[in-house]
DSSP file (Angstrom, degrees, kcal/mol; ACC not computed):
  #  RESIDUE AA STRUCTURE BP1 BP2  ACC     N-H-->O    O-->H-N    N-H-->O    O-->H-N    TCO  KAPPA ALPHA  PHI   PSI    X-CA   Y-CA   Z-CA
    1    1 A X     >        0   0    0      0, 0.0     4,-2.1     0, 0.0     5,-0.2   0.000 360.0 360.0 360.0 -37.5  112.4    4.8  -53.0
    2    2 A X  H  >  +     0   0    0      1,-0.2     4,-2.0     2,-0.2     5,-0.2   0.886 360.0  56.9 -63.2 -36.3  109.9    3.3  -50.7
    3    3 A X  H  > S+     0   0    0      2,-0.2     4,-1.8     1,-0.2    -1,-0.2   0.931 107.1  47.3 -56.1 -49.1  109.0    0.8  -53.5
    4    4 A X  H  > S+     0   0    0      1,-0.2     4,-2.8     2,-0.2     5,-0.2   0.876 108.9  55.5 -64.3 -36.0  112.6   -0.4  -53.8
    5    5 A X  H  X S+     0   0    0     -4,-2.1     4,-2.0     1,-0.2    -1,-0.2   0.895 108.3  46.7 -66.8 -35.5  112.8   -0.7  -50.1
    6    6 A X  H  X S+     0   0    0     -4,-2.0     4,-2.1     2,-0.2    -1,-0.2   0.859 111.8  52.5 -72.7 -33.7  109.7   -3.0  -49.9
    7    7 A X  H  X S+     0   0    0     -4,-1.8     4,-2.0     2,-0.2    -2,-0.2   0.918 110.1  46.6 -66.9 -43.3  111.1   -5.1  -52.8
    8    8 A X  H  X S+     0   0    0     -4,-2.8     4,-2.5     2,-0.2    -2,-0.2   0.857 111.0  53.0 -69.0 -34.6  114.4   -5.6  -51.0
    9    9 A X  H  X S+     0   0    0     -4,-2.0     4,-1.8    -5,-0.2    -2,-0.2   0.893 110.0  47.9 -62.9 -38.4  112.6   -6.5  -47.8
   10   10 A X  H  X S+     0   0    0     -4,-2.1     4,-1.8     2,-0.2    -2,-0.2   0.917 112.1  48.6 -68.4 -43.2  110.6   -9.1  -49.6
   11   11 A X  H  X S+     0   0    0     -4,-2.0     4,-2.2     2,-0.2    -2,-0.2   0.917 110.4  52.1 -61.8 -43.7  113.7  -10.5  -51.2
   12   12 A X  H  X S+     0   0    0     -4,-2.5     4,-2.3     1,-0.2    -1,-0.2   0.893 109.6  50.0 -61.3 -39.1  115.5  -10.6  -47.8
   13   13 A X  H  X S+     0   0    0     -4,-1.8     4,-0.6     1,-0.2    -1,-0.2   0.829 110.6  49.1 -71.0 -27.4  112.6  -12.5  -46.3
   14   14 A X  H  X S+     0   0    0     -4,-1.8     4,-0.6     2,-0.2    -2,-0.2   0.831 109.0  52.2 -75.0 -33.7  112.7  -15.0  -49.1
   15   15 A X  H >< S+     0   0    0     -4,-2.2     3,-0.8     1,-0.2     4,-0.4   0.905 110.0  49.8 -62.3 -46.1  116.4  -15.5  -48.8
   16   16 A X  H 3< S+     0   0    0     -4,-2.3     3,-0.4     1,-0.2     4,-0.3   0.726 104.8  57.8 -68.0 -21.5  116.0  -16.2  -45.2
   17   17 A X  H >X S+     0   0    0     -4,-0.6     4,-1.7     1,-0.2     3,-0.7   0.625  81.3  88.6 -85.1 -17.6  113.2  -18.7  -45.8
   18   18 A X  H <X S+     0   0    0     -3,-0.8     4,-1.2    -4,-0.6     3,-0.4   0.889  84.0  53.5 -50.0 -48.4  115.4  -20.9  -48.1
   19   19 A X  H 34 S+     0   0    0     -4,-0.4     4,-0.4    -3,-0.4    -1,-0.2   0.822 106.5  54.5 -58.1 -33.0  116.7  -23.0  -45.1
   20   20 A X  H X4 S+     0   0    0     -3,-0.7     3,-0.9    -4,-0.3    -1,-0.2   0.878 107.4  48.4 -65.6 -40.1  113.1  -23.7  -44.1
   21   21 A X  H 3< S+     0   0    0     -4,-1.7    -1,-0.2    -3,-0.4    -2,-0.2   0.680 104.5  61.9 -73.7 -20.8  112.2  -25.0  -47.5
   22   22 A X  T 3< S+     0   0    0     -4,-1.2    -1,-0.2    -5,-0.2    -2,-0.2   0.549  77.6 114.3 -87.7  -6.5  115.3  -27.2  -47.5
   23   23 A X  S <  S-     0   0    0     -3,-0.9     2,-1.5    -4,-0.4    -3,-0.0  -0.309  75.1-119.8 -60.2 145.2  114.1  -29.2  -44.5
   24   24 A X  S    S+     0   0    0      4,-0.1     2,-0.3     2,-0.1    -1,-0.1  -0.461  71.5 113.5 -91.7  65.7  113.4  -32.9  -45.2
   25   25 A X    >   +     0   0    0     -2,-1.5     3,-0.6    -4,-0.1     2,-0.6  -0.775  56.3  34.5-118.3 175.5  109.7  -33.0  -44.2
   26   26 A X  T 3 >S+     0   0    0     -2,-0.3     5,-4.4     1,-0.2     3,-0.2  -0.745 123.4   9.4  86.8-121.9  106.8  -33.5  -46.4
   27   27 A X  T > 5S+     0   0    0     -2,-0.6     3,-1.3     3,-0.2    -1,-0.2   0.877 129.9  53.0 -68.0 -35.9  107.3  -36.0  -49.3
   28   28 A X  T < 5S+     0   0    0     -3,-0.6    -1,-0.2     1,-0.3    -2,-0.1   0.865 112.8  45.8 -65.1 -33.5  110.7  -37.2  -48.1
   29   29 A X  T 3 5S-     0   0    0     -3,-0.2    -1,-0.3     1,-0.0    -2,-0.2   0.294 132.1 -89.3 -94.1  11.0  109.2  -38.0  -44.7
   30   30 A X  T < 5S+     0   0    0     -3,-1.3    -3,-0.2     1,-0.1    -2,-0.1   0.553  83.8 135.9  95.6   9.7  106.1  -39.7  -46.1
   31   31 A X      < -     0   0    0     -5,-4.4    -1,-0.1     1,-0.2    -4,-0.0   0.103  62.4 -45.3 -75.2-168.1  103.9  -36.6  -46.4
   32   32 A X        -     0   0    0      1,-0.1     2,-0.7     2,-0.0    -1,-0.2  -0.308  48.7-139.1 -66.2 145.9  101.7  -35.6  -49.1
   33   33 A X        +     0   0    0     -3,-0.1     3,-0.3     1,-0.1     4,-0.3  -0.908  21.3 176.8-105.6 113.2  102.9  -35.8  -52.7
   34   34 A X     >  +     0   0    0     -2,-0.7     4,-2.7     1,-0.2     5,-0.2   0.255  52.5 102.6-100.6  13.1  101.8  -32.8  -54.7
   35   35 A X  H  > S+     0   0    0      2,-0.2     4,-2.9     1,-0.2     5,-0.2   0.957  82.4  49.4 -63.7 -46.8  103.6  -33.9  -58.0
   36   36 A X  H  > S+     0   0    0     -3,-0.3     4,-2.4     1,-0.2    -1,-0.2   0.919 113.0  48.6 -61.7 -39.6  100.4  -35.1  -59.7
   37   37 A X  H  > S+     0   0    0     -4,-0.3     4,-2.2     2,-0.2    -1,-0.2   0.909 113.5  45.2 -63.9 -42.3   98.7  -31.9  -58.8
   38   38 A X  H  X S+     0   0    0     -4,-2.7     4,-2.4     1,-0.2    -2,-0.2   0.873 111.1  54.3 -68.7 -35.8  101.5  -29.7  -60.1
   39   39 A X  H  X S+     0   0    0     -4,-2.9     4,-2.3    -5,-0.2    -2,-0.2   0.894 108.4  49.0 -64.7 -41.3  101.7  -31.8  -63.2
   40   40 A X  H  X S+     0   0    0     -4,-2.4     4,-2.1    -5,-0.2    -2,-0.2   0.929 112.6  46.9 -60.8 -46.2   98.0  -31.2  -63.9
   41   41 A X  H  X S+     0   0    0     -4,-2.2     4,-2.7     1,-0.2    -2,-0.2   0.889 112.7  50.7 -64.3 -39.6   98.4  -27.4  -63.3
   42   42 A X  H  X S+     0   0    0     -4,-2.4     4,-2.5     2,-0.2    -1,-0.2   0.895 109.9  49.0 -64.9 -40.1  101.5  -27.4  -65.6
   43   43 A X  H  X S+     0   0    0     -4,-2.3     4,-2.4     2,-0.2    -1,-0.2   0.863 111.1  51.2 -68.4 -34.3   99.6  -29.3  -68.4
   44   44 A X  H  X S+     0   0    0     -4,-2.1     4,-2.6    -5,-0.2    -2,-0.2   0.957 111.8  46.5 -65.2 -47.9   96.8  -26.8  -68.0
   45   45 A X  H  X S+     0   0    0     -4,-2.7     4,-2.7     1,-0.2    -2,-0.2   0.930 114.9  46.2 -54.0 -49.2   99.1  -23.9  -68.4
   46   46 A X  H  X S+     0   0    0     -4,-2.5     4,-2.0     1,-0.2    -1,-0.2   0.875 113.5  49.1 -67.8 -35.3  100.9  -25.4  -71.3
   47   47 A X  H  X S+     0   0    0     -4,-2.4     4,-2.1     2,-0.2    -1,-0.2   0.897 111.9  49.5 -73.5 -36.9   97.7  -26.3  -73.0
   48   48 A X  H  X S+     0   0    0     -4,-2.6     4,-2.2     2,-0.2    -2,-0.2   0.904 110.2  49.6 -59.9 -43.5   96.3  -22.8  -72.5
   49   49 A X  H  X S+     0   0    0     -4,-2.7     4,-2.1     1,-0.2    -2,-0.2   0.877 110.2  50.9 -67.9 -36.9   99.4  -21.2  -73.9
   50   50 A X  H  X S+     0   0    0     -4,-2.0     4,-2.8     2,-0.2    -1,-0.2   0.870 109.5  51.8 -67.0 -37.9   99.2  -23.5  -77.0
   51   51 A X  H  X S+     0   0    0     -4,-2.1     4,-2.0     2,-0.2    -2,-0.2   0.900 110.0  47.4 -66.4 -38.7   95.6  -22.5  -77.5
   52   52 A X  H  X S+     0   0    0     -4,-2.2     4,-2.2     2,-0.2    -2,-0.2   0.895 113.1  50.0 -66.7 -40.2   96.4  -18.9  -77.4
   53   53 A X  H  X S+     0   0    0     -4,-2.1     4,-2.5     2,-0.2    -2,-0.2   0.902 109.7  49.8 -62.6 -44.2   99.2  -19.4  -79.7
   54   54 A X  H  X S+     0   0    0     -4,-2.8     4,-2.8     1,-0.2    -1,-0.2   0.886 110.0  51.0 -62.9 -39.8   97.2  -21.3  -82.1
   55   55 A X  H  X S+     0   0    0     -4,-2.0     4,-2.3    -5,-0.2    -2,-0.2   0.918 110.0  49.7 -60.2 -43.5   94.5  -18.6  -82.1
   56   56 A X  H  X S+     0   0    0     -4,-2.2     4,-2.3     2,-0.2    -2,-0.2   0.933 110.6  49.8 -56.2 -49.9   97.1  -16.0  -82.8
   57   57 A X  H  X S+     0   0    0     -4,-2.5     4,-2.6     1,-0.2    -2,-0.2   0.898 110.3  51.2 -60.5 -42.1   98.5  -18.0  -85.7
   58   58 A X  H  X S+     0   0    0     -4,-2.8     4,-2.5     1,-0.2     5,-0.2   0.905 109.0  50.6 -60.2 -41.8   95.0  -18.5  -87.1
   59   59 A X  H  X S+     0   0    0     -4,-2.3     4,-2.2    -5,-0.2    -1,-0.2   0.890 110.8  47.9 -63.3 -39.4   94.3  -14.8  -86.9
   60   60 A X  H  X S+     0   0    0     -4,-2.3     4,-2.3     2,-0.2    -2,-0.2   0.885 113.3  48.0 -64.6 -41.5   97.6  -14.0  -88.7
   61   61 A X  H  X S+     0   0    0     -4,-2.6     4,-2.8     2,-0.2     5,-0.2   0.922 112.2  49.3 -67.2 -40.8   96.9  -16.6  -91.5
   62   62 A X  H  X S+     0   0    0     -4,-2.5     4,-2.4     2,-0.2    -2,-0.2   0.931 114.3  44.8 -63.0 -46.3   93.3  -15.3  -92.0
   63   63 A X  H  X S+     0   0    0     -4,-2.2     4,-1.7    -5,-0.2     5,-0.2   0.896 112.4  52.3 -65.8 -37.7   94.4  -11.7  -92.2
   64   64 A X  H  X S+     0   0    0     -4,-2.3     4,-2.4     1,-0.2    -2,-0.2   0.944 112.2  44.6 -64.3 -46.6   97.3  -12.7  -94.5
   65   65 A X  H  < S+     0   0    0     -4,-2.8    -2,-0.2     1,-0.2    -1,-0.2   0.898 112.5  53.8 -67.2 -36.6   94.9  -14.6  -96.9
   66   66 A X  H  < S+     0   0    0     -4,-2.4     3,-0.3    -5,-0.2    -1,-0.2   0.831 113.0  41.5 -65.9 -30.2   92.5  -11.7  -96.8
   67   67 A X  H  < S+     0   0    0     -4,-1.7     2,-0.3     1,-0.2    -2,-0.2   0.821 133.1  19.2 -85.1 -33.8   95.1   -9.1  -97.7
   68   68 A X    ><  +     0   0    0     -4,-2.4     3,-1.5    -5,-0.2    -1,-0.2  -0.709  61.1 177.2-137.1  85.7   96.7  -11.3 -100.5
   69   69 A X  G >  S+     0   0    0     -2,-0.3     3,-1.4    -3,-0.3    -1,-0.1   0.757  78.8  66.8 -67.5 -20.6   94.6  -14.1 -101.7
   70   70 A X  G 3  S+     0   0    0      1,-0.3     3,-0.4     2,-0.1    -1,-0.3   0.768  96.2  55.5 -70.4 -20.6   97.3  -15.1 -104.3
   71   71 A X  G <> S+     0   0    0     -3,-1.5     4,-2.3     1,-0.2    -1,-0.3   0.199  72.3 113.7 -92.9  14.8   99.6  -16.1 -101.5
   72   72 A X  H <>  +     0   0    0     -3,-1.4     4,-2.9     1,-0.2     5,-0.2   0.845  69.7  55.0 -63.1 -36.6   97.2  -18.5 -100.0
   73   73 A X  H  > S+     0   0    0     -3,-0.4     4,-2.1     2,-0.2    -1,-0.2   0.949 113.5  42.4 -61.7 -45.4   99.2  -21.8 -100.7
   74   74 A X  H  > S+     0   0    0      2,-0.2     4,-2.5     1,-0.2     5,-0.2   0.899 114.9  49.2 -66.2 -39.7  102.3  -20.5  -99.0
   75   75 A X  H  X S+     0   0    0     -4,-2.3     4,-2.5     2,-0.2    -2,-0.2   0.923 111.8  50.1 -66.3 -42.9  100.4  -19.0  -96.1
   76   76 A X  H  X S+     0   0    0     -4,-2.9     4,-2.6    -5,-0.2     5,-0.2   0.909 110.9  49.5 -61.9 -43.6   98.5  -22.3  -95.6
   77   77 A X  H  X S+     0   0    0     -4,-2.1     4,-2.2    -5,-0.2    -2,-0.2   0.932 113.0  44.6 -61.9 -47.8  101.7  -24.2  -95.7
   78   78 A X  H  X S+     0   0    0     -4,-2.5     4,-2.4     2,-0.2    -1,-0.2   0.861 112.8  54.0 -62.7 -38.2  103.4  -22.0  -93.1
   79   79 A X  H  X S+     0   0    0     -4,-2.5     4,-2.5    -5,-0.2    -2,-0.2   0.943 109.8  45.4 -62.7 -47.5  100.2  -22.0  -91.0
   80   80 A X  H  X S+     0   0    0     -4,-2.6     4,-1.9     1,-0.2    -2,-0.2   0.885 114.0  50.3 -67.9 -39.5  100.0  -25.8  -90.8
   81   81 A X  H  X S+     0   0    0     -4,-2.2     4,-1.8    -5,-0.2    -1,-0.2   0.901 110.9  47.5 -61.3 -43.4  103.6  -26.0  -90.1
   82   82 A X  H  X S+     0   0    0     -4,-2.4     4,-2.6     2,-0.2    -2,-0.2   0.888 109.9  53.9 -62.6 -43.9  103.4  -23.4  -87.2
   83   83 A X  H  X S+     0   0    0     -4,-2.5     4,-2.4     1,-0.2    -1,-0.2   0.873 106.5  52.4 -63.0 -34.0  100.4  -25.3  -85.8
   84   84 A X  H  X S+     0   0    0     -4,-1.9     4,-1.9     2,-0.2    -2,-0.2   0.915 111.0  47.3 -66.8 -40.3  102.4  -28.6  -85.7
   85   85 A X  H  X S+     0   0    0     -4,-1.8     4,-1.0     2,-0.2    -2,-0.2   0.902 113.6  47.5 -66.9 -39.3  105.2  -26.8  -83.8
   86   86 A X  H >X S+     0   0    0     -4,-2.6     4,-0.9     1,-0.2     3,-0.7   0.941 113.0  46.9 -69.1 -41.5  102.8  -25.3  -81.4
   87   87 A X  H 3X S+     0   0    0     -4,-2.4     4,-1.7     1,-0.2     3,-0.3   0.837 103.8  62.8 -69.1 -30.9  100.9  -28.5  -80.7
   88   88 A X  H 3X S+     0   0    0     -4,-1.9     4,-2.6     1,-0.2    -1,-0.2   0.813  96.0  60.9 -60.3 -31.8  104.3  -30.3  -80.3
   89   89 A X  H <X S+     0   0    0     -4,-1.0     4,-2.3    -3,-0.7    -1,-0.2   0.911 106.2  46.1 -63.1 -42.1  105.0  -28.1  -77.2
   90   90 A X  H  X S+     0   0    0     -4,-0.9     4,-2.2    -3,-0.3    -1,-0.2   0.891 112.7  49.6 -68.4 -38.1  101.9  -29.4  -75.6
   91   91 A X  H  X S+     0   0    0     -4,-1.7     4,-2.1     2,-0.2    -2,-0.2   0.865 109.0  51.2 -66.7 -36.3  102.8  -33.0  -76.5
   92   92 A X  H  X S+     0   0    0     -4,-2.6     4,-2.9     2,-0.2     5,-0.3   0.927 109.9  52.6 -64.6 -45.7  106.3  -32.6  -75.1
   93   93 A X  H  X S+     0   0    0     -4,-2.3     4,-2.3     1,-0.2    -2,-0.2   0.940 109.2  47.6 -51.3 -49.0  104.8  -31.3  -71.9
   94   94 A X  H  X S+     0   0    0     -4,-2.2     4,-2.5     2,-0.2    -1,-0.2   0.865 110.6  52.3 -65.7 -36.5  102.6  -34.2  -71.6
   95   95 A X  H  X S+     0   0    0     -4,-2.1     4,-1.9     2,-0.2    -1,-0.2   0.937 109.9  48.8 -62.2 -45.3  105.5  -36.6  -72.2
   96   96 A X  H  X S+     0   0    0     -4,-2.9     4,-2.0     1,-0.2     5,-0.3   0.881 109.7  51.3 -64.4 -36.6  107.5  -35.0  -69.6
   97   97 A X  H  X S+     0   0    0     -4,-2.3     4,-2.3    -5,-0.3    -1,-0.2   0.931 111.4  47.1 -66.1 -44.2  104.7  -35.2  -67.1
   98   98 A X  H  < S+     0   0    0     -4,-2.5    -2,-0.2     1,-0.2    -1,-0.2   0.834 113.2  51.2 -67.0 -25.4  104.2  -39.0  -67.8
   99   99 A X  H  < S+     0   0    0     -4,-1.9    -1,-0.2    -5,-0.2    -2,-0.2   0.817 119.2  33.4 -79.1 -32.5  107.9  -39.5  -67.5
  100  100 A X  H  < S+     0   0    0     -4,-2.0     2,-0.5    -5,-0.2    -2,-0.2   0.815 103.5  73.5 -94.7 -31.4  108.2  -37.7  -64.1
  101  101 A X     <        0   0    0     -4,-2.3    -1,-0.0    -5,-0.3     0, 0.0  -0.725 360.0 360.0 -87.1 128.1  105.0  -38.4  -62.4
  102  102 A X              0   0    0     -2,-0.5    -1,-0.1    -3,-0.0    -4,-0.0   0.342 360.0 360.0-123.6 360.0  104.7  -42.0  -61.1
């Protein structure tokens, strides 16, 4: 019960802080612009996620070929197609960053 009380107190504090974040200071008033930094962090997260996904895909393809060598052509085709989709996520992230950060 104490756990839920702490969660609701934290949510209440966040809800009350919303008007403070809505104030027009910072970038609108000529303050620092953190968009390039946020874009770099976002691209790093996207690239890391794509790298993990590609590693898991390579693991699955390798195990599949080891278990059934006769299915290698189909597994290889699906593996390359999957890698193309995974890599396109990183490229789309980079495209969005280039479009939004000026």
